[in-house]
Residue, then its C-alpha position, 0 to 999 in steps of 0.5 A: m841762146d843768150d848769145i844769139r839774142n845779143f848777136t841779133l841785137l848787135v846786128f840791128d844796132v850796127s845798121s842804125a849806127m852807120q852814121i857813126n864811125i864803124l870802127e868806133y862802134f866795133e871797138k866800143h860795143v863789140l870788143h868790150g862785150f864780145s872780145d873773147k867770143t868767136a867772131i869767125v870760123d873759117n874751116d879749121v881756123t877760129y878767130t875771136f873778136k880780139e884776134l880779129e882786131k889784132s890781125s886787122k890792125k897789124l895789116a892796117c899798119a903795113i898798109i899805112r907804112s907802105g904809103e902806096f894806098r893813101s886816100r885810094p880805094i883798095a881792091v880785095l880779091l880773095p876767096k871767101s874766108a876770114n882773110v876777107v874780113i881781116a882785110d876789109l877791117a884793116i883797110t878801114y883802120s888804115g883810113n881807106v875804102y875797100v872794094n871786094l871783088d868776087v874771084k868767081s866773077p866773071s865766070 
């Protein structure tokens, strides 16, 4: 029950923290307090917040090294999954903006 209360407070804090860098907030508040807690459950795959950070930073490095997306929005066309969250964080870490597209739209 304590985890639920902490998570609720965290969500409230995030909405009021949008004026600061969201990655700075994620690293300062989420990783330090919840790094070993479950962040995402996607079917039979579970990511902790630390694993989420590691996966997204690895992808961010690949995005930066490619040089293809410098200062450009990046479209994300994936079915709803943990990979969407990883991609969104990675794109943000790379200094770009993501645009999520719905694979079911238009139907």
